[in-house]
C-alpha positions in Angstrom: 0.0 -0.1 -0.2 1.4 3.4 -1.0 1.4 6.4 1.5 0.1 9.2 -0.4 1.5 11.7 2.0 4.9 10.2 1.7 4.7 10.2 -2.0 3.5 13.9 -1.9 6.3 14.7 0.4 8.9 12.9 -2.0 7.8 14.8 -5.0 8.0 18.2 -3.2 11.4 17.3 -2.1 12.5 16.2 -5.5 11.0 19.4 -7.1 13.0 21.6 -4.6 16.1 19.6 -5.0 15.7 19.8 -8.8 15.2 23.6 -8.7 18.2 23.9 -6.5 20.4 21.9 -8.8 19.1 23.8 -11.9 19.7 27.2 -10.2 23.4 26.5 -10.0 25.0 27.1 -13.3 28.3 29.1 -14.0 28.6 30.6 -17.5 31.5 31.9 -19.4 31.0 35.7 -20.3 33.4 37.0 -23.0 35.7 39.7 -21.4 36.5 40.0 -24.3 36.8 36.2 -25.2 39.4 35.0 -27.5 42.3 37.1 -29.0 43.2 36.5 -32.5 46.8 36.1 -33.7 48.3 35.5 -37.1 51.3 33.6 -35.7 51.8 31.7 -32.2 55.1 31.5 -30.9 55.8 28.6 -28.7 58.4 30.5 -26.5 55.3 32.2 -25.0 54.0 29.1 -23.7 55.8 26.8 -21.1 54.3 23.2 -21.8 55.8 21.9 -18.5 53.6 24.1 -16.4 51.1 25.8 -18.8 52.3 29.1 -17.9 52.3 31.9 -20.6 52.6 35.5 -20.6 50.5 35.9 -23.6 46.7 36.4 -23.2 44.9 33.9 -25.6 41.4 34.4 -24.0 39.8 36.2 -21.1 36.3 35.5 -19.6 34.2 36.3 -16.6 32.8 33.2 -14.6 29.5 34.3 -13.5 26.4 32.4 -11.9 23.6 32.9 -14.4 21.1 33.9 -11.7 23.8 35.9 -9.7 23.3 33.4 -6.7 26.4 32.4 -5.0 25.1 31.4 -1.5 22.0 29.1 -1.8 23.2 26.7 -3.1 27.0 27.3 -2.9 28.7 27.9 -6.2 31.5 25.4 -6.9 33.5 25.3 -10.1 36.3 23.3 -11.9 37.8 24.2 -15.2 39.4 22.0 -17.9 41.4 23.6 -20.6 43.1 21.9 -23.5 44.9 22.8 -26.8 44.7 20.3 -29.7 46.3 20.5 -33.3 45.9 18.9 -36.6 48.8 19.4 -39.1 48.8 17.4 -42.2 52.1 18.8 -43.2 53.6 17.1 -40.1 51.7 14.0 -40.5 49.3 14.8 -37.7 46.0 13.9 -39.5 43.8 13.7 -36.3 43.5 16.0 -33.2 46.4 15.8 -31.1 46.4 17.1 -27.6 49.3 19.6 -27.1 48.4 20.3 -23.3 45.3 19.6 -21.2 44.9 20.7 -17.6 42.4 21.1 -14.9 41.8 23.3 -11.9 41.0 22.2 -8.4 37.3 22.4 -7.5 37.0 26.0 -5.7 34.0 27.9 -4.3 32.8 31.1 -5.8 31.4 34.1 -3.9 31.3 36.6 -6.8 32.2 37.1 -10.5 35.7 35.8 -11.1 37.9 36.8 -14.1 39.7 34.1 -15.7 42.3 33.9 -18.6 44.7 31.4 -19.9 47.4 33.2 -17.9 45.9 32.0 -14.6 45.8 28.4 -15.8 49.3 27.3 -14.7 50.7 25.1 -12.1 52.5 28.2 -10.6 49.2 29.9 -9.7 48.1 29.3 -6.1 45.3 31.9 -5.7 42.9 34.2 -7.4 41.1 37.4 -6.4 37.2 37.7 -7.5 35.5 40.9 -8.3 33.6 41.1 -4.8 34.1 44.4 -2.9 36.4 43.7 -1.1 37.7 40.9 -3.3 38.0 37.4 -1.9 41.1 35.4 -2.2 40.3 32.1 -3.9 42.6 29.2 -3.4 43.5 28.0 -6.9 45.8 25.2 -8.3 46.2 23.5 -11.6 47.1 19.9 -12.7 48.5 18.9 -16.0 46.5 16.0 -17.3 48.1 15.3 -20.7 50.8 17.0 -22.7 52.1 16.4 -26.2 55.2 13.8 -26.3 57.6 16.2 -28.5 59.7 12.9 -28.9 57.1 11.4 -30.9 57.0 14.3 -33.5 60.5 15.0 -34.7 59.1 17.1 -37.5 57.3 19.1 -35.2 60.2 19.8 -32.9 62.4 20.8 -35.8 59.8 23.0 -37.0 59.6 24.7 -33.5 63.2 24.6 -32.9 64.0 26.4 -36.3 61.2 29.1 -36.1 60.0 29.3 -32.6 56.6 29.2 -34.1 53.6 26.7 -33.8 53.8 24.7 -37.0 51.1 25.4 -39.8 47.8 23.6 -39.0 44.7 23.9 -37.1 44.7 24.6 -33.4 41.7 24.3 -31.2 41.5 26.0 -27.7 38.7 24.3 -25.6 37.7 25.6 -22.3 35.2 23.6 -20.2 33.3 24.7 -16.9 31.8 22.3 -14.6 29.7 23.7 -11.9 27.5 22.5 -9.0 26.4 23.1 -5.5 29.3 21.3 -3.9 32.8 20.2 -4.7 31.5 16.6 -5.2 29.0 17.4 -7.8 31.0 18.8 -10.6 30.6 16.0 -13.3 28.5 17.9 -15.9 29.7 20.8 -18.2 27.6 24.0 -17.4 29.3 26.0 -20.3 32.0 25.5 -22.7 33.8 27.6 -25.3 35.7 26.0 -28.5 37.9 28.2 -30.5 39.7 26.8 -33.7 42.2 28.9 -35.6 44.2 28.2 -38.7 47.9 28.9 -38.3 49.6 29.6 -41.7 52.7 31.8 -42.5 50.9 34.7 -44.1 54.1 36.6 -45.3 53.8 36.6 -49.0 53.1 40.2 -50.2 53.1 40.7 -54.0 52.3 43.9 -55.8 50.2 43.6 -59.0 49.5 47.0 -60.4 50.5 49.6 -61.3 54.1 49.6 -62.2 57.2 47.3 -62.1 60.9 47.8 -62.4 62.3 51.4 -62.5 63.8 50.7 -66.1 60.3 49.8 -67.4 58.5 53.0 -66.4 58.0 53.6 -70.2 56.0 50.5 -70.3 54.4 51.3 -67.0 52.5 54.4 -67.8 49.3 55.3 -65.8 46.8 57.7 -67.5 45.0 58.9 -64.4 46.3 60.8 -61.5 44.1 58.6 -59.3 45.3 55.2 -59.9 44.1 52.0 -58.2 46.8 50.2 -56.4 46.4 46.4 -56.1 48.4 43.7 -54.2 47.9 40.2 -53.2 48.5 38.4 -49.8 47.0 35.8 -47.5 44.2 36.9 -45.3 45.0 36.5 -41.6 43.4 37.3 -38.2 44.0 41.0 -37.2 46.3 41.6 -40.1 46.3 45.1 -41.5 48.2 46.7 -44.6 49.2 50.3 -45.2 50.5 51.8 -48.3 53.2 54.6 -49.0 53.5 56.5 -52.3 56.6 58.9 -53.2 58.1 60.5 -56.1 61.4 59.3 -57.7 63.5 62.1 -58.8 66.5 61.1 -60.8 68.6 64.0 -59.6 67.9 63.2 -55.8 67.4 59.5 -55.7 69.9 56.7 -56.5 67.5 53.8 -55.8 63.9 52.9 -55.3 64.6 52.5 -51.4 65.9 56.0 -51.3 62.9 57.4 -53.0 60.4 55.5 -50.9 62.1 56.7 -47.7 61.9 60.3 -48.8 59.0 62.7 -49.0 55.8 60.9 -49.4 52.8 62.0 -51.5 50.7 59.5 -49.6 50.3 60.0 -46.8 50.7 63.7 -47.0 51.5 63.8 -43.3 55.3 62.7 -43.2 55.1 62.0 -39.5 52.3 59.3 -40.2 54.6 57.5 -42.6 52.1 55.1 -43.8 48.4 55.4 -45.0 46.5 52.6 -43.3 44.3 50.5 -45.7 43.1 47.7 -43.2 42.3 44.2 -44.6 41.7 45.4 -48.4 44.1 44.6 -51.0 43.3 47.6 -53.2 43.5 51.3 -52.6 42.6 54.1 -55.0 44.7 57.2 -54.8 42.5 59.7 -52.9 41.2 62.8 -54.4 41.7 64.7 -51.3 44.2 64.5 -48.5 47.3 63.5 -50.7 49.7 65.5 -52.7 48.6 65.4 -56.5 50.3 63.2 -58.8 51.9 65.1 -61.7 51.9 64.0 -65.4 55.4 63.2 -66.7 56.8 62.4 -63.3 57.8 58.8 -61.9 56.5 57.6 -58.7 57.3 54.5 -56.3 54.8 52.6 -54.0 55.2 50.0 -51.5 53.0 48.0 -49.0 53.6 47.3 -45.4 51.8 44.4 -43.7 51.5 44.2 -40.0 50.7 40.7 -38.4 49.7 40.4 -34.6 51.7 37.7 -32.9 51.9 36.2 -29.5 55.2 37.9 -28.9 54.1 41.5 -30.5 53.6 42.8 -34.0 55.7 41.6 -37.1 56.0 43.7 -40.1 56.6 42.7 -43.7 57.4 45.0 -46.6 56.5 44.3 -50.1 58.9 45.0 -53.1 58.8 48.6 -54.6 57.1 49.2 -58.0 57.7 52.3 -60.1 55.2 53.9 -62.5 55.0 57.0 -64.6 52.0 59.5 -65.0 51.4 59.7 -68.6 51.8 63.3 -70.2 48.5 63.4 -72.1 49.8 66.6 -73.7 52.5 64.5 -75.7 51.2 62.0 -78.5 51.1 58.6 -77.0 53.1 55.7 -78.2 51.0 53.5 -80.8 52.1 50.5 -78.7 50.1 51.5 -75.7 46.3 50.8 -75.1 45.0 52.0 -71.8 43.0 49.6 -70.0 40.8 49.7 -67.0 42.3 47.8 -64.1 39.8 45.4 -64.0 40.0 44.8 -67.7 43.7 44.5 -67.3 43.2 41.7 -64.7 41.0 39.8 -67.2 43.7 40.0 -69.8 46.1 38.4 -67.2 43.7 35.7 -66.3 42.3 34.8 -69.7 45.3 35.5 -71.8 45.3 38.0 -74.8 43.8 35.7 -77.4 40.8 34.9 -75.4 40.3 38.4 -74.1 40.4 39.9 -77.6 37.9 37.2 -78.7 35.5 38.6 -76.1 36.6 42.2 -75.8 38.2 43.0 -79.1 36.8 44.6 -82.2 34.7 41.5 -83.3 33.8 40.3 -79.8 30.4 40.6 -78.2 31.8 43.2 -75.5 33.7 45.3 -77.9 34.3 48.7 -76.5 33.1 47.7 -73.0 34.6 49.6 -70.2 33.7 49.1 -66.5 31.4 51.8 -65.0 32.4 51.4 -61.4 29.2 49.5 -60.5 29.8 45.9 -59.9 27.3 43.0 -59.0 28.1 39.5 -57.8 25.3 37.0 -57.3 22.8 39.9 -57.4 24.4 41.9 -54.8 26.4 45.2 -55.5 30.0 44.9 -54.4 33.1 47.0 -54.3 36.0 46.6 -56.9 37.9 44.9 -54.1 35.3 42.1 -54.3 36.0 41.8 -58.1 39.7 41.6 -57.8 39.2 39.0 -55.1 37.1 36.8 -57.3 39.3 37.2 -60.3 42.3 36.2 -58.2 40.4 33.2 -56.8 39.7 32.1 -60.4 43.2 32.5 -61.4 44.6 30.7 -58.4 42.2 27.9 -59.1 40.7 28.2 -55.5 37.3 28.5 -57.3 36.2 27.3 -60.6 33.9 28.6 -63.2 30.7 26.6 -63.8 28.9 28.5 -66.4 29.3 31.9 -68.2 26.6 33.9 -69.7 26.5 37.3 -71.1 23.6 39.7 -70.4 23.0 42.4 -72.8 21.9 45.8 -71.3 
């Protein structure tokens, strides 16, 4: 025979207990979260202790109901870094380092970043007023056996950097009402980054070698500069343009380090472009380019790394602003930069078959309005698309011509 009162009391108890357990959940609040780097240097990470002076991520640990007393808020954190690098023969995720913290009680929000996750850390301070000292310890559960990966060791030894590949950073938070109830994950963050060596920096147009400026004429004082480089997290490019004076400069390097036309402010040194790989010479805010004169330009690329910023310089290209008061040489045909890219991609014969006198698009010249997949885009997107086709990272499925 079932005692209905006992059953009712049991249900009430389970309901209360379930409510208590569900109320206890610690979450990761970005503060500001993960930091993107283009290059990760191993010298900033001690694989024997987990210690690092480089901030990879920062989060706030917070009880979602802001309740730290009933029930008590207990937490345990696990953190691991894994890698996949086909170049080194590592085809499946391999743990670089995995560690966990001791169970600890929270009395207020607590800021945690990867620099805390070290066997050398003994306590943290929370964000209470006044702050509480939280006993804190870290145990390394697993770490990579470098001896098994001679190619990885050789790569690290020669460059000091993590080898190219995919790296995953996984933070897991276990929380509960006491130190013995920390078996389930209450929140987690998984961040995967691709490490490459984004140092190639090639100029495309306008210009070329100094001795070829007669072949590198520009027929506008507002040329579009274009270059190519690998995209990378947090990377930025800057441009510099200067006049080359044969009477004052003995080399391209000497000219580019002299008075610049862009930027006009000599103290500034470089004109920031950001992540773009094209830049039109501005109509204002720069010194006017003068017909008949030779100019040089260069790109500076800045990469954020775990040991600070690294910079890379492109080659220097020279070009000449055409003097339209002089009769042009018969061998020159002025093309819009987009059309010039199509010549380079298609080849002259195929280009002429389409855009030449007998082609369907004879006399066509871009208007400055570009549409890809029904969406209006900038000329940067057009250059990117052309480069992807030329590099075979994407392929053409079908071509159709729409008559206006």
